[in-house]
All heavy atoms as atom14 arrays in JSON, in Angstrom:
{
  "sequence": "MAVPKKRTSISKKRIHKNFWKRKGFSAALKAFSLARSLSTGNSKFVFVRKKKKE",
  "atom14_mask": [
    [1, 1, 1, 1, 1, 1, 1, 1, 0, 0, 0, 0, 0, 0],
    [1, 1, 1, 1, 1, 0, 0, 0, 0, 0, 0, 0, 0, 0],
    [1, 1, 1, 1, 1, 1, 1, 0, 0, 0, 0, 0, 0, 0],
    [1, 1, 1, 1, 1, 1, 1, 0, 0, 0, 0, 0, 0, 0],
    [1, 1, 1, 1, 1, 1, 1, 1, 1, 0, 0, 0, 0, 0],
    [1, 1, 1, 1, 1, 1, 1, 1, 1, 0, 0, 0, 0, 0],
    [1, 1, 1, 1, 1, 1, 1, 1, 1, 1, 1, 0, 0, 0],
    [1, 1, 1, 1, 1, 1, 1, 0, 0, 0, 0, 0, 0, 0],
    [1, 1, 1, 1, 1, 1, 0, 0, 0, 0, 0, 0, 0, 0],
    [1, 1, 1, 1, 1, 1, 1, 1, 0, 0, 0, 0, 0, 0],
    [1, 1, 1, 1, 1, 1, 0, 0, 0, 0, 0, 0, 0, 0],
    [1, 1, 1, 1, 1, 1, 1, 1, 1, 0, 0, 0, 0, 0],
    [1, 1, 1, 1, 1, 1, 1, 1, 1, 0, 0, 0, 0, 0],
    [1, 1, 1, 1, 1, 1, 1, 1, 1, 1, 1, 0, 0, 0],
    [1, 1, 1, 1, 1, 1, 1, 1, 0, 0, 0, 0, 0, 0],
    [1, 1, 1, 1, 1, 1, 1, 1, 1, 1, 0, 0, 0, 0],
    [1, 1, 1, 1, 1, 1, 1, 1, 1, 0, 0, 0, 0, 0],
    [1, 1, 1, 1, 1, 1, 1, 1, 0, 0, 0, 0, 0, 0],
    [1, 1, 1, 1, 1, 1, 1, 1, 1, 1, 1, 0, 0, 0],
    [1, 1, 1, 1, 1, 1, 1, 1, 1, 1, 1, 1, 1, 1],
    [1, 1, 1, 1, 1, 1, 1, 1, 1, 0, 0, 0, 0, 0],
    [1, 1, 1, 1, 1, 1, 1, 1, 1, 1, 1, 0, 0, 0],
    [1, 1, 1, 1, 1, 1, 1, 1, 1, 0, 0, 0, 0, 0],
    [1, 1, 1, 1, 0, 0, 0, 0, 0, 0, 0, 0, 0, 0],
    [1, 1, 1, 1, 1, 1, 1, 1, 1, 1, 1, 0, 0, 0],
    [1, 1, 1, 1, 1, 1, 0, 0, 0, 0, 0, 0, 0, 0],
    [1, 1, 1, 1, 1, 0, 0, 0, 0, 0, 0, 0, 0, 0],
    [1, 1, 1, 1, 1, 0, 0, 0, 0, 0, 0, 0, 0, 0],
    [1, 1, 1, 1, 1, 1, 1, 1, 0, 0, 0, 0, 0, 0],
    [1, 1, 1, 1, 1, 1, 1, 1, 1, 0, 0, 0, 0, 0],
    [1, 1, 1, 1, 1, 0, 0, 0, 0, 0, 0, 0, 0, 0],
    [1, 1, 1, 1, 1, 1, 1, 1, 1, 1, 1, 0, 0, 0],
    [1, 1, 1, 1, 1, 1, 0, 0, 0, 0, 0, 0, 0, 0],
    [1, 1, 1, 1, 1, 1, 1, 1, 0, 0, 0, 0, 0, 0],
    [1, 1, 1, 1, 1, 0, 0, 0, 0, 0, 0, 0, 0, 0],
    [1, 1, 1, 1, 1, 1, 1, 1, 1, 1, 1, 0, 0, 0],
    [1, 1, 1, 1, 1, 1, 0, 0, 0, 0, 0, 0, 0, 0],
    [1, 1, 1, 1, 1, 1, 1, 1, 0, 0, 0, 0, 0, 0],
    [1, 1, 1, 1, 1, 1, 0, 0, 0, 0, 0, 0, 0, 0],
    [1, 1, 1, 1, 1, 1, 1, 0, 0, 0, 0, 0, 0, 0],
    [1, 1, 1, 1, 0, 0, 0, 0, 0, 0, 0, 0, 0, 0],
    [1, 1, 1, 1, 1, 1, 1, 1, 0, 0, 0, 0, 0, 0],
    [1, 1, 1, 1, 1, 1, 0, 0, 0, 0, 0, 0, 0, 0],
    [1, 1, 1, 1, 1, 1, 1, 1, 1, 0, 0, 0, 0, 0],
    [1, 1, 1, 1, 1, 1, 1, 1, 1, 1, 1, 0, 0, 0],
    [1, 1, 1, 1, 1, 1, 1, 0, 0, 0, 0, 0, 0, 0],
    [1, 1, 1, 1, 1, 1, 1, 1, 1, 1, 1, 0, 0, 0],
    [1, 1, 1, 1, 1, 1, 1, 0, 0, 0, 0, 0, 0, 0],
    [1, 1, 1, 1, 1, 1, 1, 1, 1, 1, 1, 0, 0, 0],
    [1, 1, 1, 1, 1, 1, 1, 1, 1, 0, 0, 0, 0, 0],
    [1, 1, 1, 1, 1, 1, 1, 1, 1, 0, 0, 0, 0, 0],
    [1, 1, 1, 1, 1, 1, 1, 1, 1, 0, 0, 0, 0, 0],
    [1, 1, 1, 1, 1, 1, 1, 1, 1, 0, 0, 0, 0, 0],
    [1, 1, 1, 1, 1, 1, 1, 1, 1, 0, 0, 0, 0, 0]
  ],
  "atom14_positions": [
    [[134.44, 130.07, 118.71], [134.32, 131.01, 117.62], [135.59, 131.85, 117.53], [136.15, 132.25, 118.55], [133.12, 131.91, 117.87], [132.71, 132.7, 116.68], [131.08, 133.38, 116.99], [131.31, 134.98, 116.34], [0.0, 0.0, 0.0], [0.0, 0.0, 0.0], [0.0, 0.0, 0.0], [0.0, 0.0, 0.0], [0.0, 0.0, 0.0], [0.0, 0.0, 0.0]],
    [[136.05, 132.12, 116.31], [137.28, 132.88, 116.12], [137.07, 134.36, 116.43], [136.07, 134.95, 116.07], [137.75, 132.73, 114.69], [0.0, 0.0, 0.0], [0.0, 0.0, 0.0], [0.0, 0.0, 0.0], [0.0, 0.0, 0.0], [0.0, 0.0, 0.0], [0.0, 0.0, 0.0], [0.0, 0.0, 0.0], [0.0, 0.0, 0.0], [0.0, 0.0, 0.0]],
    [[138.04, 134.91, 117.16], [137.98, 136.32, 117.53], [139.18, 137.02, 116.91], [140.29, 136.53, 117.02], [138.02, 136.48, 119.07], [137.96, 137.94, 119.46], [136.91, 135.69, 119.72], [0.0, 0.0, 0.0], [0.0, 0.0, 0.0], [0.0, 0.0, 0.0], [0.0, 0.0, 0.0], [0.0, 0.0, 0.0], [0.0, 0.0, 0.0], [0.0, 0.0, 0.0]],
    [[138.97, 138.15, 116.24], [140.11, 138.85, 115.64], [141.07, 139.39, 116.7], [140.64, 139.81, 117.77], [139.48, 139.98, 114.85], [138.11, 140.13, 115.4], [137.71, 138.8, 115.96], [0.0, 0.0, 0.0], [0.0, 0.0, 0.0], [0.0, 0.0, 0.0], [0.0, 0.0, 0.0], [0.0, 0.0, 0.0], [0.0, 0.0, 0.0], [0.0, 0.0, 0.0]],
    [[142.36, 139.33, 116.39], [143.36, 139.8, 117.34], [143.41, 141.33, 117.34], [143.0, 141.97, 116.37], [144.74, 139.26, 116.97], [144.86, 137.77, 117.14], [146.26, 137.33, 116.8], [146.41, 135.83, 117.03], [147.74, 135.36, 116.71], [0.0, 0.0, 0.0], [0.0, 0.0, 0.0], [0.0, 0.0, 0.0], [0.0, 0.0, 0.0], [0.0, 0.0, 0.0]],
    [[143.95, 141.88, 118.42], [144.13, 143.33, 118.48], [145.26, 143.74, 117.55], [146.19, 142.97, 117.32], [144.46, 143.77, 119.9], [143.31, 143.63, 120.87], [143.68, 144.17, 122.22], [142.52, 144.1, 123.17], [142.86, 144.62, 124.49], [0.0, 0.0, 0.0], [0.0, 0.0, 0.0], [0.0, 0.0, 0.0], [0.0, 0.0, 0.0], [0.0, 0.0, 0.0]],
    [[145.17, 144.91, 117.06], [146.18, 145.41, 116.13], [147.46, 145.74, 116.88], [147.43, 146.33, 117.96], [145.65, 146.66, 115.44], [146.58, 147.15, 114.38], [145.96, 148.3, 113.62], [146.95, 148.76, 112.64], [146.98, 149.97, 112.18], [146.11, 150.86, 112.58], [147.89, 150.32, 111.31], [0.0, 0.0, 0.0], [0.0, 0.0, 0.0], [0.0, 0.0, 0.0]],
    [[148.61, 145.36, 116.31], [149.91, 145.66, 116.91], [150.26, 147.12, 116.62], [150.08, 147.59, 115.49], [151.01, 144.76, 116.31], [150.59, 143.41, 116.41], [152.32, 144.91, 117.05], [0.0, 0.0, 0.0], [0.0, 0.0, 0.0], [0.0, 0.0, 0.0], [0.0, 0.0, 0.0], [0.0, 0.0, 0.0], [0.0, 0.0, 0.0], [0.0, 0.0, 0.0]],
    [[150.75, 147.81, 117.62], [151.09, 149.22, 117.44], [152.27, 149.36, 116.48], [153.07, 148.43, 116.29], [151.44, 149.87, 118.77], [152.63, 149.32, 119.27], [0.0, 0.0, 0.0], [0.0, 0.0, 0.0], [0.0, 0.0, 0.0], [0.0, 0.0, 0.0], [0.0, 0.0, 0.0], [0.0, 0.0, 0.0], [0.0, 0.0, 0.0], [0.0, 0.0, 0.0]],
    [[152.39, 150.53, 115.88], [153.46, 150.78, 114.9], [154.83, 150.66, 115.55], [155.76, 150.11, 114.97], [153.27, 152.17, 114.26], [151.98, 152.18, 113.43], [154.44, 152.53, 113.37], [151.6, 153.55, 112.92], [0.0, 0.0, 0.0], [0.0, 0.0, 0.0], [0.0, 0.0, 0.0], [0.0, 0.0, 0.0], [0.0, 0.0, 0.0], [0.0, 0.0, 0.0]],
    [[154.95, 151.17, 116.79], [156.26, 151.11, 117.46], [156.68, 149.67, 117.76], [157.84, 149.3, 117.58], [156.24, 151.93, 118.75], [155.28, 151.41, 119.64], [0.0, 0.0, 0.0], [0.0, 0.0, 0.0], [0.0, 0.0, 0.0], [0.0, 0.0, 0.0], [0.0, 0.0, 0.0], [0.0, 0.0, 0.0], [0.0, 0.0, 0.0], [0.0, 0.0, 0.0]],
    [[155.72, 148.83, 118.21], [156.04, 147.43, 118.47], [156.42, 146.71, 117.18], [157.34, 145.9, 117.14], [154.86, 146.71, 119.1], [154.86, 146.74, 120.6], [153.81, 145.81, 121.14], [153.81, 145.88, 122.65], [152.73, 145.09, 123.23], [0.0, 0.0, 0.0], [0.0, 0.0, 0.0], [0.0, 0.0, 0.0], [0.0, 0.0, 0.0], [0.0, 0.0, 0.0]],
    [[155.68, 147.03, 116.1], [155.95, 146.42, 114.81], [157.37, 146.78, 114.35], [158.1, 145.94, 113.84], [154.93, 146.9, 113.79], [154.93, 146.11, 112.5], [153.98, 146.7, 111.48], [152.55, 146.64, 111.93], [151.61, 147.11, 110.91], [0.0, 0.0, 0.0], [0.0, 0.0, 0.0], [0.0, 0.0, 0.0], [0.0, 0.0, 0.0], [0.0, 0.0, 0.0]],
    [[157.75, 148.03, 114.55], [159.08, 148.5, 114.16], [160.17, 147.81, 114.98], [161.22, 147.44, 114.45], [159.16, 150.02, 114.32], [160.36, 150.63, 113.64], [160.34, 152.14, 113.71], [159.22, 152.67, 112.96], [158.43, 153.68, 113.37], [158.65, 154.25, 114.54], [157.44, 154.11, 112.63], [0.0, 0.0, 0.0], [0.0, 0.0, 0.0], [0.0, 0.0, 0.0]],
    [[159.92, 147.61, 116.27], [160.89, 146.94, 117.15], [161.11, 145.51, 116.68], [162.25, 145.04, 116.56], [160.41, 146.97, 118.61], [160.52, 148.39, 119.16], [161.22, 146.01, 119.48], [159.8, 148.58, 120.49], [0.0, 0.0, 0.0], [0.0, 0.0, 0.0], [0.0, 0.0, 0.0], [0.0, 0.0, 0.0], [0.0, 0.0, 0.0], [0.0, 0.0, 0.0]],
    [[160.01, 144.78, 116.4], [160.12, 143.4, 115.93], [160.87, 143.31, 114.61], [161.71, 142.45, 114.39], [158.73, 142.78, 115.75], [158.04, 142.45, 117.04], [158.54, 141.55, 117.95], [156.88, 142.91, 117.58], [157.72, 141.46, 118.98], [156.71, 142.28, 118.79], [0.0, 0.0, 0.0], [0.0, 0.0, 0.0], [0.0, 0.0, 0.0], [0.0, 0.0, 0.0]],
    [[160.56, 144.25, 113.71], [161.18, 144.26, 112.39], [162.67, 144.52, 112.5], [163.49, 143.86, 111.84], [160.52, 145.33, 111.53], [160.75, 145.2, 110.06], [159.91, 146.22, 109.31], [160.01, 146.02, 107.82], [159.19, 147.02, 107.12], [0.0, 0.0, 0.0], [0.0, 0.0, 0.0], [0.0, 0.0, 0.0], [0.0, 0.0, 0.0], [0.0, 0.0, 0.0]],
    [[163.06, 145.49, 113.34], [164.48, 145.82, 113.5], [165.24, 144.67, 114.13], [166.39, 144.41, 113.77], [164.65, 147.08, 114.34], [164.33, 148.33, 113.55], [164.37, 148.33, 112.33], [163.98, 149.39, 114.25], [0.0, 0.0, 0.0], [0.0, 0.0, 0.0], [0.0, 0.0, 0.0], [0.0, 0.0, 0.0], [0.0, 0.0, 0.0], [0.0, 0.0, 0.0]],
    [[164.63, 143.97, 115.08], [165.28, 142.83, 115.71], [165.52, 141.74, 114.69], [166.59, 141.13, 114.63], [164.41, 142.31, 116.85], [165.09, 141.25, 117.66], [166.11, 141.56, 118.54], [164.71, 139.92, 117.54], [166.73, 140.58, 119.28], [165.33, 138.94, 118.28], [166.35, 139.27, 119.15], [0.0, 0.0, 0.0], [0.0, 0.0, 0.0], [0.0, 0.0, 0.0]],
    [[164.52, 141.5, 113.83], [164.63, 140.48, 112.78], [165.73, 140.85, 111.79], [166.52, 140.01, 111.38], [163.28, 140.37, 112.08], [163.21, 139.32, 111.04], [163.09, 137.98, 111.23], [163.27, 139.51, 109.63], [163.05, 137.33, 110.02], [163.15, 138.25, 109.02], [163.38, 140.64, 108.82], [163.16, 138.08, 107.65], [163.38, 140.47, 107.45], [163.28, 139.2, 106.88]],
    [[165.8, 142.14, 111.42], [166.84, 142.6, 110.49], [168.22, 142.46, 111.11], [169.18, 142.1, 110.44], [166.61, 144.06, 110.12], [165.51, 144.28, 109.11], [165.42, 145.77, 108.8], [164.33, 146.07, 107.83], [164.21, 147.51, 107.58], [0.0, 0.0, 0.0], [0.0, 0.0, 0.0], [0.0, 0.0, 0.0], [0.0, 0.0, 0.0], [0.0, 0.0, 0.0]],
    [[168.34, 142.78, 112.4], [169.64, 142.72, 113.09], [170.18, 141.3, 113.13], [171.37, 141.06, 112.98], [169.51, 143.28, 114.5], [170.84, 143.66, 115.11], [170.74, 144.21, 116.51], [169.66, 145.17, 116.67], [168.81, 145.16, 117.69], [168.9, 144.26, 118.64], [167.86, 146.06, 117.77], [0.0, 0.0, 0.0], [0.0, 0.0, 0.0], [0.0, 0.0, 0.0]],
    [[169.28, 140.31, 113.33], [169.72, 138.92, 113.34], [170.29, 138.53, 111.98], [171.32, 137.87, 111.89], [168.54, 138.01, 113.68], [168.23, 137.95, 115.17], [166.96, 137.22, 115.48], [166.97, 135.78, 115.06], [165.74, 135.07, 115.45], [0.0, 0.0, 0.0], [0.0, 0.0, 0.0], [0.0, 0.0, 0.0], [0.0, 0.0, 0.0], [0.0, 0.0, 0.0]],
    [[169.63, 138.94, 110.92], [170.12, 138.64, 109.57], [171.44, 139.34, 109.28], [172.34, 138.76, 108.66], [0.0, 0.0, 0.0], [0.0, 0.0, 0.0], [0.0, 0.0, 0.0], [0.0, 0.0, 0.0], [0.0, 0.0, 0.0], [0.0, 0.0, 0.0], [0.0, 0.0, 0.0], [0.0, 0.0, 0.0], [0.0, 0.0, 0.0], [0.0, 0.0, 0.0]],
    [[171.57, 140.57, 109.73], [172.79, 141.33, 109.49], [173.98, 140.7, 110.2], [175.06, 140.56, 109.63], [172.62, 142.78, 109.96], [173.84, 143.62, 109.76], [174.19, 144.07, 108.49], [174.65, 143.97, 110.83], [175.31, 144.85, 108.3], [175.77, 144.74, 110.65], [176.11, 145.19, 109.38], [0.0, 0.0, 0.0], [0.0, 0.0, 0.0], [0.0, 0.0, 0.0]],
    [[173.78, 140.25, 111.45], [174.89, 139.64, 112.19], [175.29, 138.31, 111.57], [176.48, 137.96, 111.53], [174.53, 139.46, 113.67], [173.48, 138.55, 113.82], [0.0, 0.0, 0.0], [0.0, 0.0, 0.0], [0.0, 0.0, 0.0], [0.0, 0.0, 0.0], [0.0, 0.0, 0.0], [0.0, 0.0, 0.0], [0.0, 0.0, 0.0], [0.0, 0.0, 0.0]],
    [[174.31, 137.54, 111.07], [174.62, 136.27, 110.4], [175.41, 136.52, 109.12], [176.38, 135.8, 108.83], [173.34, 135.51, 110.1], [0.0, 0.0, 0.0], [0.0, 0.0, 0.0], [0.0, 0.0, 0.0], [0.0, 0.0, 0.0], [0.0, 0.0, 0.0], [0.0, 0.0, 0.0], [0.0, 0.0, 0.0], [0.0, 0.0, 0.0], [0.0, 0.0, 0.0]],
    [[175.02, 137.54, 108.37], [175.73, 137.87, 107.14], [177.15, 138.34, 107.43], [178.1, 138.02, 106.72], [174.97, 138.95, 106.37], [0.0, 0.0, 0.0], [0.0, 0.0, 0.0], [0.0, 0.0, 0.0], [0.0, 0.0, 0.0], [0.0, 0.0, 0.0], [0.0, 0.0, 0.0], [0.0, 0.0, 0.0], [0.0, 0.0, 0.0], [0.0, 0.0, 0.0]],
    [[177.31, 139.11, 108.51], [178.62, 139.61, 108.9], [179.55, 138.46, 109.28], [180.72, 138.43, 108.89], [178.48, 140.57, 110.07], [179.57, 141.57, 110.32], [179.69, 142.5, 109.12], [179.28, 142.37, 111.56], [0.0, 0.0, 0.0], [0.0, 0.0, 0.0], [0.0, 0.0, 0.0], [0.0, 0.0, 0.0], [0.0, 0.0, 0.0], [0.0, 0.0, 0.0]],
    [[179.03, 137.48, 110.02], [179.82, 136.31, 110.4], [180.24, 135.51, 109.17], [181.37, 135.06, 109.06], [179.02, 135.4, 111.34], [178.99, 135.85, 112.76], [178.22, 134.84, 113.59], [178.06, 135.31, 115.03], [177.28, 134.36, 115.82], [0.0, 0.0, 0.0], [0.0, 0.0, 0.0], [0.0, 0.0, 0.0], [0.0, 0.0, 0.0], [0.0, 0.0, 0.0]],
    [[179.29, 135.32, 108.25], [179.58, 134.55, 107.03], [180.65, 135.26, 106.19], [181.57, 134.62, 105.68], [178.32, 134.37, 106.22], [0.0, 0.0, 0.0], [0.0, 0.0, 0.0], [0.0, 0.0, 0.0], [0.0, 0.0, 0.0], [0.0, 0.0, 0.0], [0.0, 0.0, 0.0], [0.0, 0.0, 0.0], [0.0, 0.0, 0.0], [0.0, 0.0, 0.0]],
    [[180.54, 136.57, 106.08], [181.51, 137.34, 105.3], [182.89, 137.28, 105.95], [183.9, 137.12, 105.28], [181.05, 138.79, 105.16], [181.97, 139.62, 104.33], [182.03, 139.44, 102.96], [182.78, 140.57, 104.92], [182.88, 140.22, 102.19], [183.63, 141.34, 104.16], [183.69, 141.16, 102.8], [0.0, 0.0, 0.0], [0.0, 0.0, 0.0], [0.0, 0.0, 0.0]],
    [[182.92, 137.38, 107.28], [184.19, 137.32, 108.0], [184.86, 135.96, 107.83], [186.08, 135.88, 107.61], [183.94, 137.6, 109.48], [185.11, 137.42, 110.22], [0.0, 0.0, 0.0], [0.0, 0.0, 0.0], [0.0, 0.0, 0.0], [0.0, 0.0, 0.0], [0.0, 0.0, 0.0], [0.0, 0.0, 0.0], [0.0, 0.0, 0.0], [0.0, 0.0, 0.0]],
    [[184.07, 134.9, 107.9], [184.62, 133.55, 107.73], [185.13, 133.35, 106.31], [186.21, 132.79, 106.1], [183.55, 132.51, 108.05], [183.98, 131.05, 107.92], [185.11, 130.73, 108.89], [182.81, 130.13, 108.17], [0.0, 0.0, 0.0], [0.0, 0.0, 0.0], [0.0, 0.0, 0.0], [0.0, 0.0, 0.0], [0.0, 0.0, 0.0], [0.0, 0.0, 0.0]],
    [[184.38, 133.84, 105.32], [184.8, 133.72, 103.93], [186.1, 134.48, 103.7], [186.99, 134.0, 102.98], [183.71, 134.23, 103.01], [0.0, 0.0, 0.0], [0.0, 0.0, 0.0], [0.0, 0.0, 0.0], [0.0, 0.0, 0.0], [0.0, 0.0, 0.0], [0.0, 0.0, 0.0], [0.0, 0.0, 0.0], [0.0, 0.0, 0.0], [0.0, 0.0, 0.0]],
    [[186.22, 135.65, 104.3], [187.43, 136.44, 104.12], [188.62, 135.75, 104.76], [189.71, 135.71, 104.2], [187.23, 137.82, 104.73], [188.31, 138.8, 104.36], [187.98, 140.2, 104.76], [187.52, 140.25, 106.14], [187.08, 141.34, 106.73], [187.0, 142.46, 106.06], [186.68, 141.32, 107.98], [0.0, 0.0, 0.0], [0.0, 0.0, 0.0], [0.0, 0.0, 0.0]],
    [[188.44, 135.17, 105.94], [189.55, 134.48, 106.59], [189.95, 133.22, 105.83], [191.12, 132.85, 105.79], [189.2, 134.14, 108.05], [188.19, 133.18, 108.11], [0.0, 0.0, 0.0], [0.0, 0.0, 0.0], [0.0, 0.0, 0.0], [0.0, 0.0, 0.0], [0.0, 0.0, 0.0], [0.0, 0.0, 0.0], [0.0, 0.0, 0.0], [0.0, 0.0, 0.0]],
    [[188.96, 132.53, 105.23], [189.28, 131.35, 104.43], [190.06, 131.73, 103.18], [190.98, 131.03, 102.78], [188.0, 130.62, 104.03], [187.36, 129.75, 105.1], [186.01, 129.26, 104.63], [188.24, 128.58, 105.45], [0.0, 0.0, 0.0], [0.0, 0.0, 0.0], [0.0, 0.0, 0.0], [0.0, 0.0, 0.0], [0.0, 0.0, 0.0], [0.0, 0.0, 0.0]],
    [[189.69, 132.84, 102.57], [190.35, 133.24, 101.32], [191.79, 133.69, 101.57], [192.66, 133.52, 100.73], [189.57, 134.33, 100.62], [189.6, 135.52, 101.38], [0.0, 0.0, 0.0], [0.0, 0.0, 0.0], [0.0, 0.0, 0.0], [0.0, 0.0, 0.0], [0.0, 0.0, 0.0], [0.0, 0.0, 0.0], [0.0, 0.0, 0.0], [0.0, 0.0, 0.0]],
    [[192.05, 134.29, 102.74], [193.41, 134.74, 103.04], [194.26, 133.65, 103.67], [195.47, 133.78, 103.75], [193.39, 135.95, 103.99], [192.71, 135.6, 105.18], [192.72, 137.15, 103.34], [0.0, 0.0, 0.0], [0.0, 0.0, 0.0], [0.0, 0.0, 0.0], [0.0, 0.0, 0.0], [0.0, 0.0, 0.0], [0.0, 0.0, 0.0], [0.0, 0.0, 0.0]],
    [[193.61, 132.58, 104.14], [194.34, 131.48, 104.76], [194.6, 131.68, 106.24], [195.38, 130.96, 106.84], [0.0, 0.0, 0.0], [0.0, 0.0, 0.0], [0.0, 0.0, 0.0], [0.0, 0.0, 0.0], [0.0, 0.0, 0.0], [0.0, 0.0, 0.0], [0.0, 0.0, 0.0], [0.0, 0.0, 0.0], [0.0, 0.0, 0.0], [0.0, 0.0, 0.0]],
    [[193.91, 132.63, 106.86], [194.1, 132.89, 108.29], [193.03, 132.24, 109.16], [192.85, 132.63, 110.3], [194.09, 134.4, 108.54], [195.25, 135.1, 107.9], [196.29, 134.49, 107.68], [195.08, 136.36, 107.58], [0.0, 0.0, 0.0], [0.0, 0.0, 0.0], [0.0, 0.0, 0.0], [0.0, 0.0, 0.0], [0.0, 0.0, 0.0], [0.0, 0.0, 0.0]],
    [[192.31, 131.27, 108.62], [191.21, 130.68, 109.35], [191.72, 129.78, 110.47], [192.62, 128.96, 110.29], [190.33, 129.86, 108.4], [189.31, 129.25, 109.12], [0.0, 0.0, 0.0], [0.0, 0.0, 0.0], [0.0, 0.0, 0.0], [0.0, 0.0, 0.0], [0.0, 0.0, 0.0], [0.0, 0.0, 0.0], [0.0, 0.0, 0.0], [0.0, 0.0, 0.0]],
    [[191.12, 129.95, 111.66], [191.46, 129.11, 112.81], [190.32, 128.17, 113.15], [190.44, 127.32, 114.0], [191.77, 129.99, 114.01], [192.99, 130.86, 113.81], [193.23, 131.74, 115.01], [194.4, 132.66, 114.77], [194.59, 133.61, 115.86], [0.0, 0.0, 0.0], [0.0, 0.0, 0.0], [0.0, 0.0, 0.0], [0.0, 0.0, 0.0], [0.0, 0.0, 0.0]],
    [[189.15, 128.35, 112.48], [187.97, 127.57, 112.82], [187.76, 126.39, 111.89], [187.3, 125.34, 112.31], [186.73, 128.47, 112.76], [186.86, 129.69, 113.62], [187.03, 130.93, 113.07], [186.82, 129.58, 115.0], [187.15, 132.05, 113.86], [186.94, 130.69, 115.8], [187.11, 131.94, 115.22], [0.0, 0.0, 0.0], [0.0, 0.0, 0.0], [0.0, 0.0, 0.0]],
    [[188.09, 126.55, 110.63], [187.81, 125.52, 109.62], [189.13, 125.0, 109.09], [190.01, 125.77, 108.74], [186.96, 126.1, 108.47], [186.67, 125.04, 107.45], [185.67, 126.68, 109.01], [0.0, 0.0, 0.0], [0.0, 0.0, 0.0], [0.0, 0.0, 0.0], [0.0, 0.0, 0.0], [0.0, 0.0, 0.0], [0.0, 0.0, 0.0], [0.0, 0.0, 0.0]],
    [[189.23, 123.7, 109.02], [190.45, 123.1, 108.48], [190.27, 122.9, 106.99], [189.34, 122.23, 106.54], [190.74, 121.76, 109.16], [191.04, 121.91, 110.62], [190.11, 121.55, 111.58], [192.26, 122.42, 111.04], [190.38, 121.68, 112.92], [192.54, 122.55, 112.38], [191.6, 122.19, 113.32], [0.0, 0.0, 0.0], [0.0, 0.0, 0.0], [0.0, 0.0, 0.0]],
    [[191.15, 123.49, 106.22], [191.08, 123.4, 104.77], [192.33, 122.7, 104.28], [193.44, 123.03, 104.69], [190.99, 124.8, 104.13], [190.91, 124.7, 102.62], [189.79, 125.55, 104.67], [0.0, 0.0, 0.0], [0.0, 0.0, 0.0], [0.0, 0.0, 0.0], [0.0, 0.0, 0.0], [0.0, 0.0, 0.0], [0.0, 0.0, 0.0], [0.0, 0.0, 0.0]],
    [[192.13, 121.72, 103.41], [193.29, 121.02, 102.86], [194.0, 121.92, 101.86], [193.36, 122.51, 100.98], [192.86, 119.76, 102.13], [192.45, 118.65, 103.05], [192.16, 117.42, 102.22], [191.68, 116.34, 103.08], [191.24, 115.2, 102.62], [191.2, 114.96, 101.33], [190.82, 114.27, 103.45], [0.0, 0.0, 0.0], [0.0, 0.0, 0.0], [0.0, 0.0, 0.0]],
    [[195.28, 122.04, 102.02], [196.05, 122.82, 101.07], [196.65, 121.88, 100.03], [197.09, 120.79, 100.35], [197.16, 123.58, 101.79], [196.61, 124.65, 102.72], [197.72, 125.46, 103.32], [197.15, 126.52, 104.25], [198.2, 127.33, 104.85], [0.0, 0.0, 0.0], [0.0, 0.0, 0.0], [0.0, 0.0, 0.0], [0.0, 0.0, 0.0], [0.0, 0.0, 0.0]],
    [[196.62, 122.32, 98.79], [197.13, 121.49, 97.71], [198.64, 121.4, 97.79], [199.32, 122.41, 98.06], [196.72, 122.08, 96.36], [195.23, 122.04, 96.13], [194.89, 122.64, 94.77], [193.39, 122.6, 94.56], [193.04, 123.22, 93.27], [0.0, 0.0, 0.0], [0.0, 0.0, 0.0], [0.0, 0.0, 0.0], [0.0, 0.0, 0.0], [0.0, 0.0, 0.0]],
    [[199.15, 120.2, 97.58], [200.59, 120.01, 97.59], [201.18, 120.45, 96.27], [200.68, 120.1, 95.2], [200.94, 118.55, 97.84], [200.54, 118.06, 99.2], [200.91, 116.6, 99.36], [200.46, 116.06, 100.71], [200.79, 114.63, 100.85], [0.0, 0.0, 0.0], [0.0, 0.0, 0.0], [0.0, 0.0, 0.0], [0.0, 0.0, 0.0], [0.0, 0.0, 0.0]],
    [[202.22, 121.24, 96.34], [202.89, 121.68, 95.12], [203.99, 120.69, 94.8], [204.84, 120.36, 95.64], [203.47, 123.07, 95.29], [202.42, 124.14, 95.45], [203.03, 125.51, 95.56], [201.98, 126.56, 95.7], [202.54, 127.9, 95.83], [0.0, 0.0, 0.0], [0.0, 0.0, 0.0], [0.0, 0.0, 0.0], [0.0, 0.0, 0.0], [0.0, 0.0, 0.0]],
    [[203.99, 120.2, 93.59], [204.99, 119.21, 93.19], [206.0, 119.82, 92.25], [205.79, 120.71, 91.54], [204.31, 118.03, 92.5], [203.45, 117.26, 93.49], [202.77, 116.09, 92.81], [203.22, 115.65, 91.74], [201.8, 115.58, 93.37], [0.0, 0.0, 0.0], [0.0, 0.0, 0.0], [0.0, 0.0, 0.0], [0.0, 0.0, 0.0], [0.0, 0.0, 0.0]]
  ]
}
């Protein structure tokens, strides 16, 4: 028979939520940093073909 779970305290809920937000923020920061380095041409991680000027 199904038994209802105990309610999570507000402080625990806040901790879980902040951890989840922090993971998203760090991923967004990495993506923005990579995009900025690609746009300036200073990227050391991704190889981008440069167009040959004729």
